[in-house]
TIVO-2410 file (N, C-alpha, C; in nm, 3 decimals):
# residues 87
REC num residu      c1      c2      c3 atome chaine
REC   1      X   2.220  -3.383  -1.437     N      A
REC   1      X   2.237  -3.308  -1.503    CA      A
REC   1      X   2.167  -3.196  -1.529     C      A
REC   2      X   2.207  -3.094  -1.542     N      A
REC   2      X   2.091  -2.930  -1.649    CA      A
REC   2      X   2.196  -2.867  -1.661     C      A
REC   3      X   2.205  -2.754  -1.781     N      A
REC   3      X   2.243  -2.666  -1.797    CA      A
REC   3      X   2.181  -2.534  -1.720     C      A
REC   4      X   2.292  -2.453  -1.666     N      A
REC   4      X   2.205  -2.385  -1.595    CA      A
REC   4      X   2.232  -2.277  -1.715     C      A
REC   5      X   2.301  -2.189  -1.737     N      A
REC   5      X   2.351  -2.034  -1.803    CA      A
REC   5      X   2.416  -2.117  -1.969     C      A
REC   6      X   2.438  -2.046  -1.993     N      A
REC   6      X   2.533  -2.023  -2.123    CA      A
REC   6      X   2.544  -1.903  -2.165     C      A
REC   7      X   2.697  -1.870  -2.107     N      A
REC   7      X   2.724  -1.711  -2.040    CA      A
REC   7      X   2.836  -1.651  -2.207     C      A
REC   8      X   2.910  -1.566  -2.235     N      A
REC   8      X   2.951  -1.465  -2.230    CA      A
REC   8      X   3.006  -1.562  -2.369     C      A
REC   9      X   2.902  -1.567  -2.487     N      A
REC   9      X   2.886  -1.642  -2.647    CA      A
REC   9      X   3.006  -1.489  -2.636     C      A
REC  10      X   3.065  -1.502  -2.782     N      A
REC  10      X   3.175  -1.447  -2.839    CA      A
REC  10      X   3.210  -1.553  -2.992     C      A
REC  11      X   3.186  -1.458  -3.090     N      A
REC  11      X   3.231  -1.475  -3.192    CA      A
REC  11      X   3.345  -1.474  -3.286     C      A
REC  12      X   3.399  -1.651  -3.315     N      A
REC  12      X   3.580  -1.614  -3.332    CA      A
REC  12      X   3.532  -1.591  -3.525     C      A
REC  13      X   3.669  -1.573  -3.532     N      A
REC  13      X   3.639  -1.519  -3.729    CA      A
REC  13      X   3.712  -1.710  -3.767     C      A
REC  14      X   3.626  -1.634  -3.840     N      A
REC  14      X   3.569  -1.824  -3.969    CA      A
REC  14      X   3.635  -1.753  -4.091     C      A
REC  15      X   3.688  -1.849  -4.182     N      A
REC  15      X   3.758  -1.777  -4.300    CA      A
REC  15      X   3.618  -1.812  -4.397     C      A
REC  16      X   3.487  -1.946  -4.324     N      A
REC  16      X   3.430  -1.999  -4.420    CA      A
REC  16      X   3.300  -1.908  -4.416     C      A
REC  17      X   3.241  -1.878  -4.515     N      A
REC  17      X   3.107  -1.842  -4.472    CA      A
REC  17      X   3.009  -1.922  -4.409     C      A
REC  18      X   3.041  -1.996  -4.416     N      A
REC  18      X   2.842  -2.130  -4.421    CA      A
REC  18      X   2.927  -2.199  -4.256     C      A
REC  19      X   3.011  -2.169  -4.139     N      A
REC  19      X   3.096  -2.221  -4.044    CA      A
REC  19      X   3.139  -2.058  -3.975     C      A
REC  20      X   3.067  -2.061  -3.843     N      A
REC  20      X   3.041  -2.025  -3.742    CA      A
REC  20      X   3.039  -2.047  -3.612     C      A
REC  21      X   3.226  -1.996  -3.580     N      A
REC  21      X   3.289  -2.033  -3.409    CA      A
REC  21      X   3.184  -1.947  -3.332     C      A
REC  22      X   3.215  -2.005  -3.221     N      A
REC  22      X   3.167  -1.921  -3.082    CA      A
REC  22      X   3.299  -1.991  -2.993     C      A
REC  23      X   3.303  -1.912  -2.919     N      A
REC  23      X   3.315  -1.994  -2.665    CA      A
REC  23      X   3.249  -1.973  -2.651     C      A
REC  24      X   3.225  -2.018  -2.545     N      A
REC  24      X   3.147  -1.935  -2.406    CA      A
REC  24      X   3.110  -1.972  -2.292     C      A
REC  25      X   3.180  -1.952  -2.152     N      A
REC  25      X   3.126  -1.996  -2.008    CA      A
REC  25      X   2.927  -2.094  -2.020     C      A
REC  26      X   2.945  -2.282  -1.961     N      A
REC  26      X   2.863  -2.314  -1.948    CA      A
REC  26      X   2.871  -2.327  -1.808     C      A
REC  27      X   2.736  -2.251  -1.709     N      A
REC  27      X   2.744  -2.315  -1.555    CA      A
REC  27      X   2.650  -2.465  -1.573     C      A
REC  28      X   2.661  -2.582  -1.525     N      A
REC  28      X   2.634  -2.765  -1.475    CA      A
REC  28      X   2.606  -2.763  -1.407     C      A
REC  29      X   2.582  -2.821  -1.367     N      A
REC  29      X   2.445  -2.834  -1.236    CA      A
REC  29      X   2.484  -2.976  -1.246     C      A
REC  30      X   2.530  -3.029  -1.168     N      A
REC  30      X   2.475  -3.275  -1.107    CA      A
REC  30      X   2.422  -3.282  -0.999     C      A
REC  31      X   2.346  -3.344  -0.980     N      A
REC  31      X   2.298  -3.374  -0.865    CA      A
REC  31      X   2.272  -3.242  -0.762     C      A
REC  32      X   2.302  -3.273  -0.622     N      A
REC  32      X   2.310  -3.170  -0.489    CA      A
REC  32      X   2.434  -3.118  -0.533     C      A
REC  33      X   2.495  -3.143  -0.590     N      A
REC  33      X   2.675  -3.037  -0.610    CA      A
REC  33      X   2.681  -2.885  -0.612     C      A
REC  34      X   2.742  -2.814  -0.621     N      A
REC  34      X   2.756  -2.686  -0.625    CA      A
REC  34      X   2.779  -2.693  -0.778     C      A
REC  35      X   2.700  -2.545  -0.831     N      A
REC  35      X   2.735  -2.520  -1.009    CA      A
REC  35      X   2.863  -2.564  -1.052     C      A
REC  36      X   2.914  -2.624  -1.167     N      A
REC  36      X   3.058  -2.617  -1.202    CA      A
REC  36      X   3.016  -2.521  -1.370     C      A
REC  37      X   3.162  -2.416  -1.367     N      A
REC  37      X   3.160  -2.360  -1.493    CA      A
REC  37      X   3.289  -2.395  -1.552     C      A
REC  38      X   3.213  -2.450  -1.678     N      A
REC  38      X   3.334  -2.498  -1.795    CA      A
REC  38      X   3.324  -2.391  -1.912     C      A
REC  39      X   3.454  -2.430  -2.010     N      A
REC  39      X   3.467  -2.358  -2.123    CA      A
REC  39      X   3.446  -2.408  -2.277     C      A
REC  40      X   3.375  -2.404  -2.352     N      A
REC  40      X   3.282  -2.439  -2.448    CA      A
REC  40      X   3.298  -2.334  -2.534     C      A
REC  41      X   3.377  -2.481  -2.665     N      A
REC  41      X   3.358  -2.413  -2.882    CA      A
REC  41      X   3.272  -2.451  -2.872     C      A
REC  42      X   3.170  -2.397  -2.935     N      A
REC  42      X   3.075  -2.463  -3.057    CA      A
REC  42      X   3.107  -2.368  -3.170     C      A
REC  43      X   3.070  -2.455  -3.339     N      A
REC  43      X   3.091  -2.435  -3.409    CA      A
REC  43      X   2.946  -2.519  -3.467     C      A
REC  44      X   2.813  -2.368  -3.567     N      A
REC  44      X   2.757  -2.393  -3.632    CA      A
REC  44      X   2.784  -2.431  -3.835     C      A
REC  45      X   2.740  -2.531  -3.842     N      A
REC  45      X   2.804  -2.561  -3.958    CA      A
REC  45      X   2.679  -2.562  -3.999     C      A
REC  46      X   2.644  -2.472  -4.146     N      A
REC  46      X   2.564  -2.463  -4.236    CA      A
REC  46      X   2.543  -2.592  -4.352     C      A
REC  47      X   2.405  -2.671  -4.367     N      A
REC  47      X   2.498  -2.863  -4.447    CA      A
REC  47      X   2.375  -2.790  -4.575     C      A
REC  48      X   2.403  -2.884  -4.666     N      A
REC  48      X   2.383  -2.879  -4.785    CA      A
REC  48      X   2.109  -2.910  -4.743     C      A
REC  49      X   2.138  -2.939  -4.662     N      A
REC  49      X   2.002  -2.911  -4.612    CA      A
REC  49      X   1.900  -2.845  -4.587     C      A
REC  50      X   2.015  -2.713  -4.559     N      A
REC  50      X   1.963  -2.650  -4.460    CA      A
REC  50      X   1.929  -2.626  -4.368     C      A
REC  51      X   1.991  -2.750  -4.245     N      A
REC  51      X   1.968  -2.797  -4.130    CA      A
REC  51      X   2.099  -2.779  -4.050     C      A
REC  52      X   2.143  -2.632  -3.965     N      A
REC  52      X   2.250  -2.629  -3.937    CA      A
REC  52      X   2.328  -2.800  -3.842     C      A
REC  53      X   2.435  -2.784  -3.808     N      A
REC  53      X   2.513  -2.888  -3.762    CA      A
REC  53      X   2.595  -2.860  -3.632     C      A
REC  54      X   2.581  -2.875  -3.508     N      A
REC  54      X   2.630  -2.805  -3.442    CA      A
REC  54      X   2.721  -2.921  -3.374     C      A
REC  55      X   2.868  -2.896  -3.312     N      A
REC  55      X   2.976  -2.939  -3.269    CA      A
REC  55      X   2.965  -2.836  -3.173     C      A
REC  56      X   3.028  -2.946  -3.025     N      A
REC  56      X   2.997  -2.877  -2.877    CA      A
REC  56      X   3.143  -2.920  -2.835     C      A
REC  57      X   3.303  -2.930  -2.855     N      A
REC  57      X   3.428  -2.974  -2.803    CA      A
REC  57      X   3.432  -2.901  -2.674     C      A
REC  58      X   3.489  -2.960  -2.553     N      A
REC  58      X   3.484  -2.918  -2.397    CA      A
REC  58      X   3.692  -2.817  -2.472     C      A
REC  59      X   3.655  -2.770  -2.419     N      A
REC  59      X   3.834  -2.687  -2.423    CA      A
REC  59      X   3.922  -2.770  -2.326     C      A
REC  60      X   3.812  -2.807  -2.179     N      A
REC  60      X   3.937  -2.866  -2.057    CA      A
REC  60      X   3.849  -2.961  -2.022     C      A
REC  61      X   3.896  -3.046  -1.952     N      A
REC  61      X   3.882  -3.167  -1.892    CA      A
REC  61      X   3.720  -3.129  -1.787     C      A
REC  62      X   3.627  -3.186  -1.789     N      A
REC  62      X   3.447  -3.152  -1.679    CA      A
REC  62      X   3.499  -3.202  -1.583     C      A
REC  63      X   3.438  -3.190  -1.464     N      A
REC  63      X   3.434  -3.323  -1.370    CA      A
REC  63      X   3.340  -3.380  -1.356     C      A
REC  64      X   3.242  -3.365  -1.440     N      A
REC  64      X   3.049  -3.463  -1.457    CA      A
REC  64      X   3.077  -3.464  -1.608     C      A
REC  65      X   2.896  -3.561  -1.586     N      A
REC  65      X   2.963  -3.636  -1.756    CA      A
REC  65      X   2.922  -3.634  -1.894     C      A
REC  66      X   3.049  -3.666  -2.008     N      A
REC  66      X   3.027  -3.501  -2.071    CA      A
REC  66      X   2.930  -3.552  -2.168     C      A
REC  67      X   2.874  -3.656  -2.181     N      A
REC  67      X   2.782  -3.695  -2.300    CA      A
REC  67      X   2.673  -3.606  -2.261     C      A
REC  68      X   2.592  -3.575  -2.159     N      A
REC  68      X   2.509  -3.601  -2.125    CA      A
REC  68      X   2.524  -3.393  -2.172     C      A
REC  69      X   2.678  -3.345  -2.126     N      A
REC  69      X   2.660  -3.218  -2.106    CA      A
REC  69      X   2.659  -3.136  -2.295     C      A
REC  70      X   2.754  -3.201  -2.306     N      A
REC  70      X   2.733  -3.255  -2.495    CA      A
REC  70      X   2.576  -3.201  -2.549     C      A
REC  71      X   2.481  -3.289  -2.501     N      A
REC  71      X   2.365  -3.286  -2.536    CA      A
REC  71      X   2.318  -3.159  -2.534     C      A
REC  72      X   2.315  -3.097  -2.415     N      A
REC  72      X   2.242  -2.999  -2.327    CA      A
REC  72      X   2.344  -2.869  -2.428     C      A
REC  73      X   2.443  -2.897  -2.437     N      A
REC  73      X   2.517  -2.732  -2.510    CA      A
REC  73      X   2.475  -2.732  -2.637     C      A
REC  74      X   2.452  -2.852  -2.743     N      A
REC  74      X   2.336  -2.862  -2.845    CA      A
REC  74      X   2.229  -2.810  -2.880     C      A
REC  75      X   2.110  -2.824  -2.784     N      A
REC  75      X   2.029  -2.844  -2.774    CA      A
REC  75      X   1.989  -2.668  -2.739     C      A
REC  76      X   2.090  -2.633  -2.633     N      A
REC  76      X   2.064  -2.520  -2.636    CA      A
REC  76      X   2.151  -2.390  -2.763     C      A
REC  77      X   2.245  -2.421  -2.790     N      A
REC  77      X   2.281  -2.356  -2.875    CA      A
REC  77      X   2.119  -2.367  -2.991     C      A
REC  78      X   2.125  -2.483  -3.045     N      A
REC  78      X   2.055  -2.526  -3.125    CA      A
REC  78      X   1.951  -2.384  -3.163     C      A
REC  79      X   1.838  -2.378  -2.984     N      A
REC  79      X   1.796  -2.323  -2.975    CA      A
REC  79      X   1.799  -2.195  -2.994     C      A
REC  80      X   1.935  -2.146  -2.939     N      A
REC  80      X   1.943  -2.025  -2.958    CA      A
REC  80      X   1.972  -1.937  -3.106     C      A
REC  81      X   2.011  -2.036  -3.169     N      A
REC  81      X   2.011  -2.022  -3.282    CA      A
REC  81      X   1.849  -1.989  -3.400     C      A
REC  82      X   1.786  -2.079  -3.330     N      A
REC  82      X   1.701  -2.040  -3.341    CA      A
REC  82      X   1.574  -1.931  -3.376     C      A
REC  83      X   1.624  -1.896  -3.265     N      A
REC  83      X   1.586  -1.792  -3.204    CA      A
REC  83      X   1.671  -1.610  -3.233     C      A
REC  84      X   1.732  -1.619  -3.332     N      A
REC  84      X   1.812  -1.507  -3.338    CA      A
REC  84      X   1.909  -1.479  -3.273     C      A
REC  85      X   1.959  -1.573  -3.143     N      A
REC  85      X   2.009  -1.499  -3.013    CA      A
REC  85      X   2.174  -1.500  -2.984     C      A
REC  86      X   2.249  -1.568  -3.119     N      A
REC  86      X   2.349  -1.563  -3.133    CA      A
REC  86      X   2.428  -1.473  -3.207     C      A
REC  87      X   2.533  -1.422  -3.152     N      A
REC  87      X   2.620  -1.274  -3.185    CA      A
REC  87      X   2.656  -1.321  -3.359     C      A
***
């Protein structure tokens, strides 16, 4: 499984200053199948240790293994946050 892109990242309003919520569209490739798009909501929450905590539930059923997809999204979001590329 591979996360090809994470596009259309939009910041949602949040009443908490330590929690940022986003919507995005991810394109996933599984084996030799055509890439599949899925909507993802992810949240970056500041922790007391300073390390951000990322959660990324899918908003719809996905036709591929969920746990590897979540791991890929969390890794990409963490990298985007580290690089300062999130809105």
